[in-house]
N, CA, C and O of each residue as an XYZ file, in Angstrom:
820
protein
N      74.024    114.382     89.875
C      74.233    115.914     90.616
C      73.682    116.679     89.309
O      74.061    116.507     88.151
N      72.784    117.486     89.734
C      72.265    118.502     89.064
C      73.338    119.455     87.931
O      73.342    119.298     86.710
N      73.972    120.178     88.491
C      74.944    121.082     88.108
C      75.856    120.280     86.872
O      76.257    119.145     87.129
N      76.061    120.675     86.007
C      77.104    120.160     85.088
C      78.437    120.134     85.559
O      78.748    121.126     86.218
N      79.543    119.043     85.361
C      80.539    119.161     86.144
C      81.597    119.390     84.887
O      81.369    118.881     83.790
N      82.505    120.014     85.082
C      83.455    120.541     84.196
C      84.709    120.483     84.827
O      84.898    121.282     85.745
N      85.851    119.484     84.436
C      87.255    119.188     84.927
C      88.144    120.120     84.222
O      88.278    119.890     83.020
N      88.798    121.152     84.722
C      90.027    122.077     83.940
C      91.006    121.166     84.385
O      91.077    120.842     85.570
N      91.936    120.634     83.327
C      92.922    119.628     83.615
C      93.720    119.743     82.714
O      93.451    120.306     81.654
N      95.351    118.988     83.123
C      96.032    118.430     82.206
C      96.015    117.231     82.443
O      95.902    116.775     83.581
N      96.137    116.477     81.300
C      96.180    114.918     81.267
C      97.251    114.371     82.076
O      97.032    113.474     82.890
N      98.630    114.970     81.852
C      99.514    114.485     82.014
C      99.680    114.413     83.842
O     100.622    113.721     84.227
N      98.984    114.958     84.723
C      98.963    115.393     85.818
C      98.272    114.092     86.999
O      97.202    113.505     86.837
N      98.992    113.949     87.857
C      98.384    112.906     88.606
C      97.126    113.414     89.482
O      96.164    112.693     89.746
N      97.267    114.746     89.892
C      96.456    115.341     90.416
C      95.074    115.507     89.933
O      94.082    115.411     90.656
N      95.063    115.784     88.559
C      93.905    115.625     87.625
C      93.431    114.308     87.615
O      92.247    114.059     87.845
N      94.327    113.378     87.348
C      93.760    111.809     87.486
C      93.083    111.454     88.497
O      92.114    110.696     88.469
N      93.551    111.977     89.450
C      92.971    111.546     90.657
C      91.322    112.112     90.946
O      90.658    111.626     91.861
N      90.885    112.985     90.214
C      89.433    113.350     90.287
C      89.057    112.352     88.982
O      88.272    111.426     89.187
N      89.545    112.524     87.830
C      88.991    111.725     86.617
C      88.763    110.108     87.351
O      87.736    109.514     87.024
N      89.533    109.562     88.134
C      89.421    108.237     88.662
C      88.301    108.318     89.642
O      87.295    107.617     89.529
N      88.436    108.961     90.363
C      87.233    109.107     91.519
C      85.694    109.280     90.652
O      84.786    108.550     91.049
N      85.449    110.057     89.695
C      84.511    110.113     88.735
C      84.112    108.602     88.202
O      83.057    107.983     88.342
N      85.207    108.274     87.610
C      85.079    107.117     86.950
C      84.404    105.960     87.679
O      83.514    105.301     87.141
N      84.925    105.684     89.144
C      84.896    104.691     89.820
C      82.885    104.641     90.470
O      82.037    103.831     90.842
N      83.058    106.029     90.244
C      81.439    105.953     90.490
C      80.614    106.340     89.639
O      79.481    106.625     90.029
N      80.923    106.446     88.376
C      80.213    106.430     87.068
C      79.536    107.762     86.898
O      78.469    107.813     86.286
N      80.107    108.876     87.417
C      79.878    110.248     87.188
C      80.452    110.871     86.155
O      81.681    110.929     86.133
N      79.754    111.402     85.200
C      80.467    112.018     83.831
C      81.034    113.359     84.404
O      80.542    114.110     85.246
N      82.084    113.437     83.783
C      82.909    114.881     83.394
C      82.860    115.192     82.013
O      82.720    114.471     81.025
N      83.015    116.513     82.159
C      83.429    117.161     80.899
C      84.771    117.292     81.051
O      85.169    117.181     82.211
N      85.619    117.505     80.172
C      87.010    117.937     80.209
C      87.508    119.060     79.265
O      87.526    118.928     78.041
N      87.870    120.061     79.854
C      88.867    121.117     79.177
C      90.259    120.858     79.561
O      90.570    121.060     80.734
N      91.222    120.399     78.649
C      92.648    120.472     78.809
C      93.481    121.779     78.522
O      93.283    122.602     77.629
N      94.433    121.774     79.464
C      95.357    122.645     79.215
C      96.634    122.323     79.200
O      96.865    121.220     79.696
N      97.624    122.959     78.766
C      99.077    122.229     78.804
C      99.746    123.561     79.372
O      99.831    124.631     78.768
N     100.299    123.215     80.930
C     100.612    123.899     81.673
C     102.232    124.384     81.183
O     102.765    125.469     81.415
N     102.784    123.254     80.465
C     104.191    123.742     79.911
C     104.085    124.949     79.089
O     105.154    125.521     78.876
N     103.195    125.378     78.662
C     102.836    126.451     77.636
C     102.179    127.296     78.262
O     101.561    128.078     77.539
N     102.063    127.455     79.470
C     101.563    128.748     80.336
C     100.094    128.863     80.197
O      99.583    129.967     80.383
N      99.177    127.591     79.815
C      98.138    127.915     79.545
C      97.239    128.109     80.536
O      96.069    128.332     80.228
N      97.665    128.053     82.003
C      96.962    128.112     82.968
C      97.193    129.607     83.543
O      96.614    130.030     84.544
N      98.121    130.350     82.773
C      98.823    131.542     83.373
C      98.058    132.756     82.651
O      98.228    133.900     83.072
N      97.292    132.521     81.663
C      96.692    133.443     80.547
C      95.673    134.315     81.632
O      95.118    133.747     82.572
N      95.517    135.785     81.350
C      94.030    136.496     81.676
C      92.750    135.619     82.158
O      92.171    135.406     83.223
N      92.625    135.232     80.824
C      91.095    134.741     80.833
C      91.375    133.491     81.995
O      90.438    133.428     82.791
N      92.242    132.692     82.203
C      92.208    131.569     82.928
C      92.195    132.056     84.619
O      91.538    131.543     85.525
N      93.027    133.066     84.688
C      93.244    133.670     85.896
C      91.847    134.354     86.555
O      91.403    134.233     87.697
N      91.340    135.092     85.447
C      89.901    135.876     85.738
C      88.820    134.637     85.826
O      88.102    134.777     86.816
N      88.596    133.777     85.262
C      87.726    132.858     84.850
C      87.797    131.708     85.151
O      86.803    131.033     84.880
N      88.737    131.154     85.687
C      88.836    129.326     86.445
C      89.269    129.786     87.794
O      88.489    129.816     88.746
N      90.760    130.214     87.886
C      91.472    129.785     89.035
C      92.482    131.103     89.206
O      93.467    131.190     88.472
N      92.286    131.806     89.893
C      93.380    133.169     90.083
C      94.965    132.857     90.725
O      95.983    133.546     90.786
N      94.639    131.512     91.150
C      95.957    130.781     91.588
C      97.014    130.212     90.157
O      98.184    129.828     90.142
N      96.217    130.336     89.291
C      96.898    129.949     88.119
C      97.229    128.228     88.150
O      98.146    127.817     87.439
N      96.537    127.370     88.901
C      96.809    126.159     88.827
C      95.753    125.277     88.465
O      94.643    125.792     88.335
N      95.871    124.032     88.272
C      95.134    123.158     87.756
C      95.195    121.942     88.707
O      96.339    121.799     89.140
N      94.218    120.915     89.221
C      93.099    120.838     88.418
C      91.798    121.906     89.112
O      91.926    122.414     90.226
N      90.981    122.047     88.526
C      89.840    122.876     88.892
C      88.482    121.928     88.390
O      88.255    121.413     87.295
N      87.809    121.923     89.467
C      86.417    121.457     89.404
C      85.544    122.460     89.005
O      85.348    123.424     89.745
N      84.905    122.339     87.750
C      83.786    123.683     87.799
C      82.451    122.474     88.234
O      82.388    121.317     87.818
N      81.647    123.037     89.009
C      80.226    122.720     89.536
C      79.387    123.935     89.120
O      79.408    124.974     89.781
N      78.590    123.774     87.926
C      77.793    124.753     87.319
C      78.664    126.077     87.042
O      79.555    126.114     86.194
N      78.312    127.113     87.827
C      79.200    128.060     87.576
C      80.305    128.627     88.828
O      80.834    129.728     88.982
N      80.377    127.502     89.530
C      81.028    127.746     90.633
C      82.437    126.705     90.335
O      82.357    125.676     89.665
N      83.721    127.209     90.981
C      84.910    126.674     90.838
C      85.391    126.095     91.933
O      85.079    126.624     93.000
N      86.124    125.071     91.961
C      86.560    124.316     93.234
C      88.094    123.626     92.934
O      88.236    122.541     92.370
N      89.163    124.447     93.408
C      90.364    124.435     92.901
C      90.818    123.061     93.900
O      89.901    122.624     94.596
N      92.018    122.436     93.998
C      92.643    121.562     95.058
C      91.947    119.927     94.946
O      90.871    119.545     95.406
N      92.905    119.200     94.222
C      92.359    118.013     93.975
C      91.863    117.264     94.783
O      91.112    116.416     94.302
N      92.020    117.258     95.997
C      91.624    116.315     97.140
C      89.992    116.750     97.636
O      89.007    116.112     98.005
N      90.301    118.133     97.428
C      88.867    118.767     97.684
C      87.651    118.650     96.760
O      86.477    118.650     97.131
N      88.121    118.545     95.446
C      87.249    118.027     94.296
C      87.032    116.445     94.336
O      86.060    116.037     93.701
N      87.729    115.609     94.928
C      87.583    114.231     94.988
C      86.592    114.004     96.153
O      85.849    113.025     96.226
N      86.647    114.907     96.968
C      85.724    114.878     98.052
C      84.203    115.022     98.066
O      83.348    114.389     98.686
N      84.102    116.159     97.102
C      83.024    116.551     96.652
C      82.353    115.687     95.951
O      81.177    115.488     96.254
N      82.901    115.041     94.953
C      82.393    113.733     93.966
C      82.000    112.663     94.830
O      80.989    112.018     94.548
N      82.709    112.382     95.898
C      82.455    111.066     96.477
C      81.809    111.143     97.646
O      81.635    110.094     98.267
N      81.329    112.373     98.176
C      80.631    112.335     99.452
C      79.407    111.506     99.289
O      78.822    111.442     98.208
N      78.986    110.827    100.429
C      77.915    109.833    100.329
C      77.936    108.584     99.410
O      77.115    107.730     99.076
N      78.995    108.804     99.199
C      79.387    107.166     98.216
C      80.204    106.209     98.908
O      80.773    106.580     99.934
N      80.364    104.885     98.446
C      80.971    103.872     98.808
C      82.802    104.495     99.215
O      83.513    104.022    100.102
N      83.103    105.410     98.453
C      84.330    105.612     98.722
C      84.817    106.752     99.851
O      85.830    107.450     99.889
N      83.854    106.661    100.606
C      83.721    107.152    101.881
C      83.539    106.721    103.031
O      82.434    107.117    103.402
N      84.169    105.945    104.026
C      83.572    105.335    104.930
C      82.488    106.184    105.856
O      82.395    107.382    106.123
N      81.760    105.088    106.199
C      80.626    105.696    107.069
C      81.043    105.687    108.891
O      80.624    106.484    109.731
N      81.743    104.817    109.051
C      82.459    104.947    110.296
C      83.203    106.324    110.520
O      84.149    106.536    109.762
N      82.939    107.159    111.338
C      83.721    108.473    111.674
C      85.114    108.428    111.815
O      85.873    109.293    111.378
N      85.538    107.165    112.580
C      86.908    107.064    112.786
C      87.805    106.591    111.513
O      88.871    107.048    111.102
N      87.049    105.576    111.056
C      87.462    105.488    109.384
C      87.536    106.447    108.733
O      88.642    106.561    108.206
N      86.732    107.354    108.476
C      86.508    108.545    107.867
C      87.602    109.819    108.101
O      88.066    110.609    107.279
N      87.766    109.727    109.174
C      89.198    110.437    109.638
C      90.440    109.901    109.098
O      91.364    110.505    108.554
N      90.285    108.550    109.367
C      91.982    107.996    108.890
C      92.096    108.145    107.584
O      93.180    108.501    107.122
N      90.832    107.863    106.625
C      90.877    108.001    105.360
C      91.716    109.604    105.322
O      92.905    109.697    105.017
N      91.060    110.501    105.598
C      91.311    112.002    105.720
C      93.213    112.043    105.741
O      94.002    112.382    104.858
N      93.415    111.607    106.961
C      94.877    111.408    107.535
C      95.660    111.027    106.417
O      96.770    111.529    106.240
N      95.194    110.211    105.671
C      96.067    109.452    104.419
C      96.002    110.432    103.195
O      96.877    110.376    102.331
N      95.040    111.265    103.124
C      94.655    112.334    101.975
C      95.725    113.440    102.245
O      96.379    113.974    101.349
N      95.857    113.787    103.854
C      96.717    114.631    103.870
C      98.021    114.487    103.893
O      98.737    115.407    103.499
N      98.614    113.157    104.417
C      99.698    112.341    104.090
C     100.236    112.643    102.624
O     101.320    113.140    102.317
N      99.359    112.280    101.923
C      99.386    112.325    100.071
C      99.937    113.592     99.787
O     101.020    113.652     99.206
N      99.328    114.618    100.124
C      99.275    116.318     99.980
C     100.792    116.793    100.765
O     101.437    117.694    100.229
N     101.296    116.175    101.992
C     102.419    116.867    102.460
C     103.478    116.106    102.451
O     104.567    116.681    102.469
N     103.443    114.601    102.419
C     104.735    114.051    102.378
C     104.899    113.270    101.163
O     106.061    112.961    100.898
N     103.966    112.874    100.349
C     103.809    111.896     99.300
C     104.391    113.170     97.989
O     105.548    113.507     97.737
N     103.074    113.649     97.349
C     102.944    114.306     96.309
C     104.206    115.332     96.061
O     104.815    115.240     94.995
N     104.580    116.250     96.980
C     105.804    117.031     96.932
C     107.078    116.452     96.555
O     107.908    117.116     95.934
N     107.272    115.274     96.890
C     108.348    114.494     96.680
C     108.729    113.422     95.216
O     109.644    113.311     94.399
N     107.711    112.922     95.442
C     107.367    111.796     94.360
C     106.749    112.564     93.044
O     107.202    112.425     91.908
N     105.886    113.212     93.318
C     105.182    114.003     91.853
C     106.217    115.075     91.572
O     106.462    115.112     90.366
N     106.864    115.905     92.233
C     107.988    116.852     92.164
C     109.043    116.167     90.889
O     109.166    116.509     89.713
N     109.698    115.103     91.651
C     110.736    114.703     90.905
C     110.290    114.026     89.680
O     111.136    113.928     88.792
N     109.131    113.544     89.465
C     108.574    112.894     88.248
C     108.305    114.113     87.148
O     108.433    113.939     85.936
N     107.924    115.337     87.739
C     107.617    116.379     86.972
C     109.054    116.613     86.480
O     109.273    116.521     85.272
N     109.979    116.888     87.276
C     111.232    117.395     86.875
C     112.043    116.415     85.984
O     112.765    116.815     85.071
N     111.877    115.099     86.308
C     112.584    114.419     85.416
C     112.057    114.280     84.160
O     112.816    114.424     83.201
N     110.536    113.948     83.927
C     110.346    113.661     82.871
C     109.609    114.732     81.887
O     109.336    114.393     80.736
N     109.347    115.821     82.292
C     109.059    117.087     81.955
C     109.786    118.440     81.839
O     109.579    119.349     81.035
N     110.635    118.360     82.776
C     111.431    119.410     82.662
C     112.844    119.273     82.099
O     113.395    120.074     81.344
N     113.443    117.915     82.674
C     114.853    117.382     82.110
C     115.654    117.408     83.079
O     115.370    118.435     83.695
N     116.707    116.759     83.720
C     117.441    116.593     84.579
C     118.339    117.783     84.093
O     118.577    118.759     84.805
N     118.821    117.618     82.805
C     120.067    118.640     82.569
C     119.476    120.248     82.459
O     120.265    121.192     82.497
N     118.194    120.424     82.337
C     117.245    121.744     82.704
C     116.816    122.374     83.921
O     116.057    123.338     84.021
N     117.510    121.578     85.045
C     116.953    121.882     86.200
C     117.899    123.258     86.611
O     119.056    123.340     86.197
N     117.376    124.175     87.345
C     117.957    125.024     87.705
C     119.169    124.393     89.134
O     119.399    123.226     89.451
N     119.678    125.550     89.672
C     120.687    125.301     90.459
C     119.950    124.551     91.615
O     120.045    123.352     91.875
N     119.035    125.694     92.395
C     118.274    125.206     93.411
C     117.538    123.686     93.125
O     117.571    122.745     93.917
N     116.930    123.691     91.911
C     116.265    122.214     92.007
C     117.228    121.270     92.015
O     116.952    120.200     92.556
N     118.497    121.450     91.448
C     119.510    120.202     91.809
C     119.798    119.696     93.079
O     119.890    118.532     93.468
N     119.953    120.982     93.780
C     120.439    120.829     95.469
C     119.283    119.934     95.975
O     119.501    118.862     96.540
N     117.886    120.485     95.718
C     116.820    119.594     96.524
C     116.214    118.266     96.194
O     115.440    117.572     96.853
N     116.884    118.032     94.716
C     117.021    116.298     94.260
C     116.927    115.479     95.145
O     115.859    114.973     95.490
N     118.241    115.184     95.734
C     118.395    114.148     96.634
C     117.489    114.101     97.988
O     117.163    113.054     98.549
N     117.082    115.619     98.483
C     116.395    115.688     99.557
C     114.976    114.933     99.434
O     114.451    114.147    100.222
N     114.541    115.405     98.241
C     113.232    115.037     97.607
C     113.411    113.745     97.322
O     112.359    113.107     97.335
N     114.621    112.975     97.003
C     114.575    111.415     96.635
C     114.081    110.751     98.181
O     113.196    109.924     98.403
N     114.782    111.279     98.904
C     114.928    110.534    100.369
C     113.924    110.636    101.008
O     113.620    109.778    101.837
N     113.072    111.857    100.737
C     111.912    112.207    101.748
C     110.761    111.301    100.712
O     109.851    110.742    101.323
N     110.789    111.157     99.215
C     109.861    110.382     98.345
C     110.152    108.715     98.969
O     109.174    108.027     99.264
N     111.438    108.215     99.114
C     111.496    106.950     99.473
C     110.942    106.443    100.749
O     110.361    105.373    100.931
N     111.238    107.461    101.685
C     110.397    107.559    102.861
C     108.888    107.194    103.084
O     108.426    106.404    103.907
N     108.257    107.925    102.192
C     107.088    108.260    102.032
C     106.620    106.670    101.074
O     105.502    106.162    101.170
N     107.311    106.323    100.535
C     106.890    104.928     99.702
C     107.005    103.773    100.805
O     106.154    102.923    101.067
N     108.141    103.933    101.328
C     108.295    102.765    102.472
C     107.010    102.935    103.539
O     106.270    101.977    103.762
N     106.869    103.867    103.994
C     105.844    104.132    104.863
C     104.617    103.530    104.492
O     103.930    102.841    105.245
N     104.362    103.802    103.327
C     103.035    103.559    102.436
C     102.945    101.674    102.317
O     101.956    100.946    102.402
N     104.258    101.359    102.116
C     104.324     99.932    101.754
C     104.209     98.941    103.227
O     103.598     97.872    103.251
N     104.716     99.365    104.071
C     104.503     99.003    105.756
C     103.401     98.927    105.806
O     102.904     97.844    106.114
N     102.510    100.146    105.497
C     100.933    100.166    106.059
C     100.129     99.243    105.228
O      99.006     98.972    105.653
N     100.561     98.657    103.989
C      99.784     97.862    103.167
C     100.085     96.446    103.297
O      99.436     95.574    102.720
N     101.071     96.227    104.055
C     101.511     94.921    104.072
C     100.905     94.011    105.333
O     101.397     92.913    105.591
N      99.933     94.496    105.999
C      98.970     93.940    106.873
C      97.463     94.191    106.197
O      96.557     93.638    106.821
N      97.139     94.799    105.241
C      96.121     95.035    104.552
C      96.020     95.257    103.042
O      96.918     95.665    102.306
N      94.736     94.908    102.699
C      94.291     95.243    101.285
C      94.323     96.747    100.779
O      94.882     97.033     99.720
N      93.738     97.643    101.529
C      93.262     98.881    101.286
C      93.805     99.860    102.387
O      93.817     99.461    103.551
N      94.267    101.149    102.075
C      94.624    102.004    102.866
C      93.757    101.947    104.223
O      94.319    101.784    105.305
N      92.434    102.080    104.119
C      91.373    102.179    104.997
C      90.468    101.123    105.014
O      89.909    100.756    103.981
N      90.314    100.715    105.864
C      88.857     99.882    105.870
C      88.867     98.338    105.157
O      89.809     97.554    105.276
N      87.892     98.125    104.557
C      88.159     96.698    103.757
C      87.797     96.829    102.151
O      87.712     95.904    101.343
N      87.628     98.088    101.943
C      87.503     98.094    100.341
C      88.177     99.363    100.057
O      88.704     99.993    100.974
N      88.195     99.804     98.778
C      88.732    101.036     98.289
C      88.096    102.292     98.732
O      86.871    102.282     98.848
N      88.753    103.376     98.998
C      88.330    104.482     99.425
C      89.078    105.603     98.657
O      89.874    105.451     97.731
N      88.671    106.738     99.218
C      89.592    107.919     98.662
C      91.156    107.977     98.866
O      92.022    108.464     98.139
N      91.261    107.252    100.227
C      92.551    107.433    100.247
C      93.501    106.522     99.339
O      94.655    106.865     99.083
N      93.011    105.503     98.938
C      93.518    104.807     97.732
C      93.492    105.683     96.332
O      94.429    105.877     95.557
N      92.489    106.029     96.271
C      92.381    106.767     95.105
C      93.345    108.209     94.787
O      93.790    108.608     93.711
N      93.440    108.665     95.852
C      94.412    110.065     95.657
C      95.936    109.392     95.872
O      96.828    109.903     95.194
N      96.273    108.380     96.687
C      97.594    107.881     96.396
C      98.051    107.129     95.117
O      99.225    107.024     94.764
N      96.952    106.609     94.454
C      97.451    105.814     93.289
C      98.489    106.334     92.204
O      99.572    105.900     91.812
N      97.594    107.617     91.829
C      98.404    108.167     90.300
C      99.914    108.467     90.514
O     100.715    108.185     89.623
N     100.257    108.952     91.511
C     101.835    109.383     91.410
C     102.738    108.374     92.076
O     103.952    108.282     91.890
N     101.777    107.404     93.117
C     102.646    105.846     93.091
C     103.011    105.255     92.142
O     104.118    104.782     91.885
N     101.706    105.261     91.354
C     102.168    103.857     89.989
C     102.908    104.488     89.007
O     103.540    103.778     88.225
N     102.947    105.702     88.901
C     104.188    106.601     88.200
C     105.537    106.842     88.630
O     106.354    107.526     88.014
N     105.730    106.248     89.718
C     107.129    106.975     90.797
C     108.084    106.555     89.902
O     109.103    107.240     89.982
N     108.127    105.717     89.114
C     109.383    105.218     88.472
C     109.719    106.158     87.365
O     110.813    105.936     86.847
N     109.023    107.176     86.873
C     109.348    108.321     85.894
C     110.110    109.324     86.766
O     110.771    110.208     86.221
N     110.053    109.234     87.916
C     110.759    110.398     88.900
C     111.845    109.506     89.339
O     112.606    109.947     90.200
N     112.037    108.298     88.871
C     113.609    107.562     89.313
C     113.346    107.014     90.634
O     114.276    106.995     91.441
N     112.178    106.555     90.968
C     112.069    105.938     92.242
C     111.815    104.188     91.604
O     111.597    103.859     90.438
N     111.937    103.311     92.808
C     111.727    101.717     92.251
C     110.646    101.493     93.357
O     110.449    102.042     94.441
N     109.943    100.359     92.602
C     108.905     99.496     93.530
C     109.595     98.344     93.579
O     108.777     97.447     93.782
N     110.710     97.901     93.496
C     111.054     96.449     93.438
C     111.386     96.137     94.650
O     111.593     94.938     94.835
N     111.531     96.997     95.742
C     111.488     96.540     97.079
C     110.061     96.514     97.878
O     110.132     96.248     99.078
N     108.860     96.751     97.354
C     107.979     97.267     97.888
C     106.366     96.484     97.286
O     105.341     97.040     96.891
N     106.677     95.088     97.421
C     105.847     94.082     96.966
C     104.205     94.399     97.695
O     103.267     94.034     96.986
N     103.992     94.781     98.493
C     103.073     95.560     98.838
C     101.943     96.491     98.329
O     100.723     96.427     98.179
N     103.196     97.612     98.087
C     102.742     98.693     96.914
C     102.208     97.823     95.555
O     101.008     97.812     95.280
N     103.150     97.134     94.775
C     102.738     96.692     93.843
C     101.404     95.838     93.878
O     100.614     96.012     92.950
N     101.116     95.007     94.789
C      99.919     94.229     94.765
C      98.913     95.210     94.887
O      97.911     94.964     94.216
N      98.887     96.335     95.602
C      97.703     97.288     96.199
C      97.397     98.023     94.614
O      96.247     98.109     94.185
N      98.546     98.506     93.869
C      98.353     98.960     92.849
C      97.450     98.030     91.699
O      96.602     98.512     90.949
N      97.839     96.613     91.755
C      96.966     95.676     90.938
C      95.867     95.562     91.144
O      95.032     95.264     90.290
N      95.610     95.815     92.516
C      93.736     95.757     93.047
C      93.165     96.936     92.669
O      91.957     96.887     92.436
N      93.913     98.344     92.506
C      93.234     99.446     92.238
C      93.024     99.248     90.838
O      91.935     99.578     90.368
N      93.959     98.729     90.063
C      93.869     98.694     88.354
C      92.647     97.519     88.148
O      92.085     97.610     87.057
N      92.178     96.481     88.997
C      91.376     95.793     88.880
C      89.979     96.160     89.170
O      89.055     95.387     88.917
N      89.784     97.452     89.755
C      88.222     97.727     90.372
C      87.512     98.127     89.174
O      87.999     98.563     88.131
N      86.452     97.946     89.425
C      85.365     98.184     88.265
C      85.252     99.818     87.689
O      84.639    100.705     88.283
N      85.523     99.879     87.217
C      85.441    101.624     86.448
C      86.912    102.459     86.237
O      87.035    103.653     85.966
N      87.838    101.591     86.417
C      89.234    102.200     86.849
C      89.396    102.605     85.206
O      89.005    102.041     84.185
N      90.145    103.829     85.439
C      90.688    104.158     84.181
C      92.202    104.372     84.471
O      92.669    104.342     85.610
N      92.966    104.602     83.283
C      94.499    104.736     83.490
C      94.902    105.996     83.438
O      94.216    106.817     82.829
N      95.753    106.259     83.892
C      96.563    107.474     83.835
C      97.188    107.777     82.599
O      97.844    106.815     82.200
N      97.226    108.737     81.867
C      98.136    108.952     80.629
C      99.434    109.062     80.871
O     100.223    109.234     79.942
């Protein structure tokens, strides 16, 4: 890639780790610019005007252009690589699991991790407290579906690691920090081990 690649990120974020893991597996160098979201560093006038008017990270900077949304950034880095299947159906199936991660998995598993680890249960608002059991049930359902899928295969799609595995890995591997347990999900635990054994793997902080 001719353009310099800069990742605007918080190292505690699983969404940021997806992009770093994609790059690491493919041997693509990234420059990191780190922000502490707990201190409002992505809400400054400079960040909103120069990086992302939505005030969120990660953002992948490609030269002078900025690409928000973690899964879009992963796709940009991986297009044409071994992490995206050549077969059209397998490629669409990979996208299906990437959408599942954003709509069914991340809003529940990742949100509870953030609330429990970084906000603290005692500091939750009344509305957040109301949502905890709902998000826990939805997160358990998402993990159970993931485990059932992996019982018959080594990878989410096809015969090797793909972006579907990469984007689902970070928050699944850290789900205990949100109060979830993988004790009953042997297929997920084996899958995590396979990802962590992949050449180029980097751990999430």
